[in-house]
Z-matrix of the N, CA and C atoms (Angstrom, degrees):
N
C 1 1.445
C 2 1.568 1 107.92
N 3 1.307 2 120.36 1 -19.56
C 4 1.415 3 124.26 2 178.67
C 5 1.499 4 108.13 3 -65.64
N 6 1.452 5 119.17 4 -39.60
C 7 1.472 6 119.47 5 179.87
C 8 1.521 7 108.91 6 -66.99
N 9 1.349 8 122.38 7 -38.49
C 10 1.457 9 121.61 8 176.55
C 11 1.603 10 113.44 9 -63.91
N 12 1.312 11 114.26 10 -34.55
C 13 1.450 12 117.54 11 167.39
C 14 1.547 13 114.44 12 -61.59
N 15 1.286 14 119.10 13 -45.06
C 16 1.399 15 124.67 14 -174.18
C 17 1.647 16 105.93 15 -72.99
N 18 1.215 17 117.33 16 -28.52
C 19 1.446 18 117.09 17 -178.50
C 20 1.565 19 113.81 18 -86.73
N 21 1.251 20 114.74 19 7.49
C 22 1.555 21 117.87 20 175.19
C 23 1.485 22 114.93 21 89.27
N 24 1.348 23 119.22 22 1.32
C 25 1.421 24 119.85 23 176.73
C 26 1.460 25 114.33 24 -68.53
N 27 1.315 26 119.49 25 -32.15
C 28 1.354 27 123.39 26 -178.06
C 29 1.551 28 116.16 27 82.52
N 30 1.382 29 115.43 28 162.87
C 31 1.448 30 116.93 29 -177.37
C 32 1.450 31 116.14 30 -61.15
N 33 1.357 32 115.93 31 -41.38
C 34 1.511 33 119.53 32 -176.24
C 35 1.479 34 110.44 33 -71.53
N 36 1.272 35 118.25 34 -38.29
C 37 1.476 36 125.71 35 175.50
C 38 1.576 37 112.22 36 -58.12
N 39 1.364 38 109.81 37 -46.62
C 40 1.565 39 116.38 38 -177.81
C 41 1.540 40 107.95 39 -65.74
N 42 1.355 41 117.26 40 -40.84
C 43 1.408 42 121.31 41 -177.15
C 44 1.552 43 108.64 42 -66.79
N 45 1.330 44 115.24 43 -47.19
C 46 1.512 45 122.55 44 178.14
C 47 1.682 46 108.35 45 -53.77
N 48 1.286 47 110.16 46 -44.13
C 49 1.508 48 112.37 47 -178.05
C 50 1.508 49 110.49 48 -68.10
N 51 1.381 50 119.32 49 -38.43
C 52 1.464 51 120.77 50 175.88
C 53 1.523 52 114.20 51 -61.71
N 54 1.399 53 110.72 52 -43.64
C 55 1.463 54 115.93 53 -178.80
C 56 1.471 55 112.50 54 -65.45
N 57 1.400 56 117.45 55 -39.83
C 58 1.493 57 122.51 56 178.69
C 59 1.423 58 108.42 57 -64.15
N 60 1.302 59 117.95 58 -41.25
C 61 1.541 60 118.67 59 178.18
C 62 1.535 61 113.75 60 -65.13
N 63 1.236 62 120.13 61 -31.18
C 64 1.383 63 124.97 62 -179.19
C 65 1.608 64 107.15 63 -73.22
N 66 1.346 65 115.15 64 -44.00
C 67 1.445 66 118.60 65 -178.02
C 68 1.505 67 106.99 66 -65.55
N 69 1.308 68 118.64 67 -44.27
C 70 1.432 69 121.99 68 -178.34
C 71 1.599 70 113.78 69 -59.44
N 72 1.332 71 112.48 70 -42.09
C 73 1.455 72 124.16 71 175.43
C 74 1.547 73 109.77 72 -62.35
N 75 1.316 74 118.97 73 -44.19
C 76 1.284 75 121.97 74 -179.08
C 77 1.547 76 118.59 75 -70.68
N 78 1.350 77 113.68 76 -17.66
C 79 1.537 78 123.96 77 178.40
C 80 1.518 79 108.64 78 -95.16
N 81 1.297 80 120.14 79 -11.49
C 82 1.491 81 125.09 80 -172.40
C 83 1.542 82 107.26 81 -65.69
N 84 1.337 83 110.49 82 141.99
C 85 1.516 84 114.57 83 -176.36
C 86 1.715 85 100.93 84 -73.23
N 87 1.380 86 111.24 85 153.71
C 88 1.365 87 118.09 86 173.51
C 89 1.549 88 114.20 87 87.78
N 90 1.242 89 111.68 88 5.24
C 91 1.577 90 114.87 89 -175.80
C 92 1.542 91 107.78 90 -53.69
N 93 1.285 92 114.43 91 155.03
C 94 1.412 93 122.25 92 -179.60
C 95 1.593 94 110.54 93 -59.36
N 96 1.298 95 116.02 94 -39.08
C 97 1.469 96 124.71 95 -177.54
C 98 1.578 97 110.04 96 -61.12
N 99 1.452 98 108.39 97 -41.86
C 100 1.528 99 113.70 98 179.96
C 101 1.515 100 111.87 99 -68.93
N 102 1.307 101 113.62 100 -36.93
C 103 1.482 102 117.69 101 -175.30
C 104 1.543 103 111.89 102 -73.88
N 105 1.356 104 115.32 103 -13.48
C 106 1.530 105 116.18 104 -175.25
C 107 1.372 106 110.58 105 -71.27
N 108 1.316 107 116.80 106 136.52
C 109 1.513 108 123.29 107 -179.55
C 110 1.445 109 109.85 108 -63.76
N 111 1.359 110 116.66 109 151.92
C 112 1.480 111 121.86 110 175.80
C 113 1.415 112 112.30 111 -83.69
N 114 1.372 113 116.32 112 153.32
C 115 1.562 114 114.57 113 -174.81
C 116 1.498 115 111.77 114 -63.48
N 117 1.322 116 108.61 115 174.10
C 118 1.530 117 118.74 116 171.27
C 119 1.589 118 109.25 117 -123.98
N 120 1.237 119 111.27 118 154.48
C 121 1.528 120 119.42 119 -178.92
C 122 1.524 121 111.52 120 -128.69
N 123 1.345 122 113.04 121 116.97
C 124 1.421 123 118.77 122 -178.25
C 125 1.594 124 109.72 123 -101.51
N 126 1.413 125 114.96 124 132.48
C 127 1.380 126 120.46 125 178.24
C 128 1.550 127 111.34 126 -117.18
N 129 1.292 128 117.13 127 129.23
C 130 1.435 129 119.60 128 172.65
C 131 1.582 130 107.27 129 -119.64
N 132 1.358 131 116.60 130 127.58
C 133 1.530 132 114.80 131 -179.61
C 134 1.542 133 102.94 132 -103.63
N 135 1.333 134 110.96 133 118.48
C 136 1.441 135 123.85 134 -167.79
C 137 1.483 136 110.56 135 -104.19
N 138 1.410 137 116.83 136 146.10
C 139 1.423 138 125.62 137 170.66
C 140 1.536 139 104.36 138 -109.04
N 141 1.313 140 118.04 139 91.80
C 142 1.422 141 121.45 140 178.13
C 143 1.420 142 110.93 141 -87.22
N 144 1.402 143 115.55 142 133.69
C 145 1.449 144 118.55 143 -179.73
C 146 1.504 145 106.73 144 -63.73
N 147 1.435 146 120.53 145 124.54
C 148 1.406 147 123.26 146 -175.77
C 149 1.538 148 112.68 147 -53.93
N 150 1.381 149 113.84 148 -37.64
C 151 1.542 150 121.51 149 -179.90
C 152 1.524 151 111.91 150 -62.24
N 153 1.474 152 116.09 151 -18.08
C 154 1.354 153 118.28 152 -175.47
C 155 1.501 154 115.18 153 -120.53
N 156 1.315 155 113.18 154 18.82
C 157 1.523 156 115.26 155 -176.52
C 158 1.538 157 111.52 156 -64.72
N 159 1.377 158 120.98 157 -42.80
C 160 1.432 159 125.00 158 -177.97
C 161 1.533 160 110.38 159 -62.30
N 162 1.379 161 118.76 160 -40.55
C 163 1.309 162 125.21 161 175.09
C 164 1.564 163 113.77 162 -58.97
N 165 1.383 164 117.92 163 -49.72
C 166 1.395 165 125.84 164 -178.80
C 167 1.577 166 106.16 165 -67.92
N 168 1.243 167 126.32 166 -38.49
C 169 1.423 168 128.84 167 175.44
C 170 1.466 169 114.07 168 -58.75
N 171 1.281 170 112.66 169 -51.10
C 172 1.571 171 123.48 170 178.66
C 173 1.523 172 106.09 171 -52.40
N 174 1.392 173 115.06 172 -55.81
C 175 1.433 174 120.81 173 -172.99
C 176 1.495 175 112.12 174 -63.46
N 177 1.305 176 111.30 175 -35.53
C 178 1.537 177 116.21 176 -179.22
C 179 1.509 178 109.36 177 -68.05
N 180 1.371 179 120.02 178 -50.53
C 181 1.466 180 120.89 179 -178.95
C 182 1.540 181 114.68 180 -75.62
N 183 1.265 182 121.43 181 -33.56
C 184 1.445 183 126.78 182 -177.14
C 185 1.599 184 115.39 183 -80.75
N 186 1.370 185 110.31 184 -39.21
C 187 1.514 186 114.61 185 -172.52
C 188 1.510 187 110.99 186 -120.17
N 189 1.392 188 121.38 187 -59.37
C 190 1.420 189 123.00 188 -170.67
C 191 1.524 190 113.49 189 -63.92
N 192 1.263 191 121.33 190 -48.87
C 193 1.488 192 121.47 191 175.45
C 194 1.420 193 115.91 192 -60.19
N 195 1.353 194 124.01 193 -49.17
C 196 1.467 195 124.78 194 179.45
C 197 1.449 196 111.53 195 -63.89
N 198 1.229 197 122.40 196 -37.93
C 199 1.546 198 120.79 197 174.71
C 200 1.409 199 111.66 198 -66.59
N 201 1.357 200 124.49 199 -47.24
C 202 1.430 201 128.33 200 176.42
C 203 1.380 202 119.21 201 -55.69
N 204 1.513 203 113.23 202 -38.76
C 205 1.473 204 120.13 203 -177.88
C 206 1.492 205 111.61 204 -68.20
N 207 1.358 206 121.76 205 -10.35
C 208 1.465 207 118.18 206 -179.46
C 209 1.479 208 108.51 207 -91.52
N 210 1.155 209 121.97 208 -2.41
C 211 1.524 210 123.11 209 175.39
C 212 1.534 211 115.25 210 -78.47
N 213 1.226 212 109.78 211 148.53
C 214 1.559 213 124.55 212 -177.55
C 215 1.582 214 99.68 213 -64.63
N 216 1.217 215 119.40 214 130.18
C 217 1.537 216 127.61 215 172.05
C 218 1.506 217 111.90 216 94.05
N 219 1.264 218 118.37 217 -12.61
C 220 1.559 219 122.10 218 171.43
C 221 1.524 220 109.70 219 -51.05
N 222 1.427 221 111.80 220 130.71
C 223 1.392 222 114.32 221 169.98
C 224 1.514 223 109.78 222 -123.80
N 225 1.215 224 116.76 223 -41.99
C 226 1.632 225 118.50 224 179.74
C 227 1.609 226 110.41 225 -163.19
N 228 1.215 227 116.06 226 156.51
C 229 1.466 228 125.46 227 -178.09
C 230 1.478 229 107.38 228 -145.68
N 231 1.324 230 121.60 229 124.42
C 232 1.439 231 120.99 230 179.30
C 233 1.667 232 107.04 231 -136.06
N 234 1.383 233 114.18 232 145.85
C 235 1.387 234 117.28 233 168.38
C 236 1.443 235 101.25 234 -113.69
N 237 1.358 236 117.20 235 126.98
C 238 1.486 237 125.68 236 -174.21
C 239 1.521 238 105.10 237 -117.65
N 240 1.385 239 117.10 238 133.51
C 241 1.388 240 121.68 239 176.16
C 242 1.597 241 111.56 240 -102.13
N 243 1.304 242 114.05 241 127.72
C 244 1.487 243 116.81 242 -175.43
C 245 1.515 244 110.49 243 -63.43
N 246 1.213 245 112.36 244 130.73
C 247 1.493 246 120.41 245 174.13
C 248 1.462 247 109.26 246 -96.20
N 249 1.397 248 118.53 247 -53.10
C 250 1.541 249 119.69 248 -179.90
C 251 1.442 250 105.65 249 -163.63
N 252 1.421 251 120.23 250 157.15
C 253 1.329 252 127.32 251 170.00
C 254 1.615 253 105.00 252 -92.88
N 255 1.375 254 116.89 253 119.40
C 256 1.322 255 121.33 254 -179.18
C 257 1.580 256 115.38 255 -84.92
N 258 1.316 257 111.82 256 -41.79
C 259 1.440 258 118.47 257 -175.25
C 260 1.599 259 109.21 258 -146.72
N 261 1.268 260 116.03 259 153.04
C 262 1.485 261 123.16 260 170.77
C 263 1.513 262 110.44 261 97.49
N 264 1.344 263 113.40 262 -172.49
C 265 1.515 264 120.18 263 -176.10
C 266 1.480 265 109.55 264 -66.99
N 267 1.256 266 117.51 265 166.84
C 268 1.466 267 127.42 266 -179.30
C 269 1.580 268 106.27 267 -69.34
N 270 1.397 269 114.79 268 144.69
C 271 1.443 270 120.48 269 174.39
C 272 1.507 271 103.43 270 -82.78
N 273 1.254 272 117.39 271 153.92
C 274 1.418 273 121.00 272 175.64
C 275 1.526 274 112.40 273 -52.52
N 276 1.304 275 115.72 274 137.58
C 277 1.343 276 125.37 275 -170.96
C 278 1.588 277 110.32 276 -56.30
N 279 1.253 278 115.32 277 128.99
C 280 1.604 279 120.81 278 -178.91
C 281 1.530 280 114.89 279 89.71
N 282 1.293 281 119.48 280 -3.24
C 283 1.479 282 116.20 281 177.62
C 284 1.586 283 107.86 282 -73.33
N 285 1.296 284 109.75 283 121.90
C 286 1.464 285 111.36 284 -179.99
C 287 1.597 286 111.32 285 -130.20
N 288 1.246 287 119.82 286 -3.63
C 289 1.415 288 124.64 287 175.13
C 290 1.522 289 114.55 288 -135.62
N 291 1.329 290 116.16 289 146.11
C 292 1.572 291 119.49 290 173.47
C 293 1.512 292 103.16 291 -123.18
N 294 1.206 293 115.58 292 124.70
C 295 1.460 294 130.08 293 171.94
C 296 1.482 295 104.98 294 -88.81
N 297 1.436 296 117.15 295 126.50
C 298 1.486 297 122.11 296 -171.84
C 299 1.625 298 102.40 297 -128.74
N 300 1.251 299 120.53 298 116.20
C 301 1.516 300 125.94 299 179.94
C 302 1.642 301 106.49 300 -122.81
N 303 1.263 302 110.72 301 121.36
C 304 1.510 303 116.17 302 174.70
C 305 1.545 304 106.16 303 -112.67
N 306 1.452 305 115.23 304 132.01
C 307 1.270 306 128.02 305 -173.75
C 308 1.487 307 110.46 306 -133.89
N 309 1.385 308 120.10 307 150.67
C 310 1.378 309 119.57 308 -178.93
C 311 1.582 310 113.87 309 -68.15
N 312 1.273 311 115.49 310 -20.77
C 313 1.484 312 118.40 311 177.21
C 314 1.586 313 106.61 312 -162.19
N 315 1.332 314 112.13 313 160.14
C 316 1.478 315 118.84 314 175.75
C 317 1.573 316 110.50 315 -70.22
N 318 1.349 317 113.96 316 -30.29
C 319 1.386 318 119.79 317 179.22
C 320 1.548 319 111.61 318 -60.79
N 321 1.307 320 113.50 319 -45.49
C 322 1.512 321 125.86 320 -177.12
C 323 1.510 322 106.60 321 -68.40
N 324 1.301 323 118.98 322 -41.77
C 325 1.494 324 127.40 323 -178.70
C 326 1.552 325 100.24 324 -58.92
N 327 1.325 326 119.15 325 -51.52
C 328 1.526 327 118.25 326 -165.66
C 329 1.632 328 104.55 327 -67.95
N 330 1.324 329 120.87 328 -27.29
C 331 1.390 330 120.61 329 179.50
C 332 1.582 331 107.12 330 -68.66
N 333 1.329 332 120.45 331 -39.45
C 334 1.431 333 126.64 332 175.31
C 335 1.575 334 112.91 333 -62.55
N 336 1.285 335 115.51 334 -43.65
C 337 1.549 336 119.73 335 -179.74
C 338 1.462 337 111.06 336 -67.34
N 339 1.311 338 114.48 337 -37.79
C 340 1.612 339 118.25 338 -175.92
C 341 1.441 340 110.15 339 -80.31
N 342 1.378 341 122.04 340 -6.21
C 343 1.398 342 123.91 341 -176.75
C 344 1.522 343 118.26 342 -74.87
N 345 1.288 344 119.20 343 148.21
C 346 1.479 345 122.87 344 177.34
C 347 1.592 346 110.51 345 -54.67
N 348 1.239 347 112.01 346 -36.10
C 349 1.551 348 118.86 347 177.21
C 350 1.424 349 111.76 348 -57.42
N 351 1.339 350 113.79 349 -53.08
C 352 1.627 351 117.36 350 -179.55
C 353 1.523 352 108.69 351 -62.90
N 354 1.329 353 114.17 352 -41.54
C 355 1.489 354 116.19 353 -178.18
C 356 1.527 355 109.96 354 -62.28
N 357 1.271 356 117.64 355 -34.41
C 358 1.475 357 119.48 356 176.34
C 359 1.543 358 116.86 357 -74.27
N 360 1.323 359 115.91 358 -25.45
C 361 1.537 360 118.80 359 -173.11
C 362 1.437 361 112.06 360 -98.30
N 363 1.430 362 117.42 361 -35.64
C 364 1.445 363 121.96 362 -173.42
C 365 1.520 364 114.16 363 -59.30
N 366 1.334 365 124.12 364 -38.82
C 367 1.499 366 117.34 365 176.78
C 368 1.522 367 115.06 366 -60.27
N 369 1.211 368 121.88 367 -18.64
C 370 1.519 369 126.04 368 178.32
C 371 1.448 370 106.02 369 -69.18
N 372 1.328 371 120.40 370 -26.35
C 373 1.482 372 117.38 371 174.43
C 374 1.531 373 108.31 372 -97.65
N 375 1.300 374 120.37 373 -44.16
C 376 1.373 375 124.90 374 -174.92
C 377 1.539 376 108.93 375 -61.89
N 378 1.153 377 124.44 376 -36.51
C 379 1.553 378 126.72 377 -179.40
C 380 1.506 379 110.94 378 -68.49
N 381 1.250 380 117.06 379 -11.20
C 382 1.541 381 121.91 380 -177.03
C 383 1.508 382 110.85 381 -88.70
N 384 1.389 383 113.95 382 -14.66
C 385 1.470 384 120.49 383 -168.56
C 386 1.517 385 111.33 384 -87.44
N 387 1.342 386 112.31 385 143.93
C 388 1.457 387 123.31 386 175.86
C 389 1.577 388 111.05 387 -66.97
N 390 1.425 389 108.52 388 -43.64
C 391 1.519 390 118.80 389 -173.49
C 392 1.502 391 106.17 390 -130.25
N 393 1.351 392 122.69 391 120.10
C 394 1.353 393 124.36 392 -178.92
C 395 1.572 394 111.65 393 -90.03
N 396 1.328 395 115.82 394 1.64
C 397 1.475 396 118.28 395 174.72
C 398 1.547 397 106.24 396 -101.13
N 399 1.393 398 112.22 397 73.04
C 400 1.446 399 120.17 398 -178.37
C 401 1.589 400 112.61 399 -93.58
N 402 1.301 401 109.36 400 158.49
C 403 1.492 402 120.04 401 -179.05
C 404 1.537 403 105.59 402 -72.56
N 405 1.378 404 114.10 403 130.28
C 406 1.530 405 122.24 404 173.75
C 407 1.384 406 111.20 405 -132.00
N 408 1.353 407 116.75 406 128.82
C 409 1.515 408 121.19 407 -172.77
C 410 1.640 409 100.90 408 -132.97
N 411 1.320 410 107.91 409 140.64
C 412 1.608 411 118.33 410 177.64
C 413 1.464 412 105.25 411 -115.18
N 414 1.269 413 114.66 412 125.06
C 415 1.530 414 122.86 413 174.21
C 416 1.560 415 110.61 414 -109.20
N 417 1.370 416 115.53 415 147.52
C 418 1.463 417 119.83 416 166.70
C 419 1.458 418 111.13 417 -98.41
N 420 1.275 419 126.36 418 135.14
C 421 1.410 420 122.83 419 171.71
C 422 1.470 421 107.54 420 -72.90
N 423 1.409 422 117.53 421 138.08
C 424 1.419 423 125.25 422 -178.75
C 425 1.574 424 114.88 423 -117.62
């Protein structure tokens, strides 16, 4: 910026030139932000044993989510309790929770689930399930 001041552009002119360059760069096609993949969202429809709901929720909030949140790519994780089915076909009998995980990419999610940390904390949820053959679906954000 000192060269701009010495060449007679002045401080305001130099700042305007810099801002203009930043705006042009941010509008350029092929920016890194545009090339970045969109997140994925994983859903697991769970049949949690009603007698073990409090145990599962305590484990989820106190152990599972804090450990998962430390991994690269983590965006969000929720445990949702079914209130009612408003429209559509019946849910599988016994489904009372939906696990919702949002990650920057499927590749980063795979690193999390293969980790020793995931292997250590997942059983605290899985062991509260009536049926371990639960529905899992993976969605891409569009």
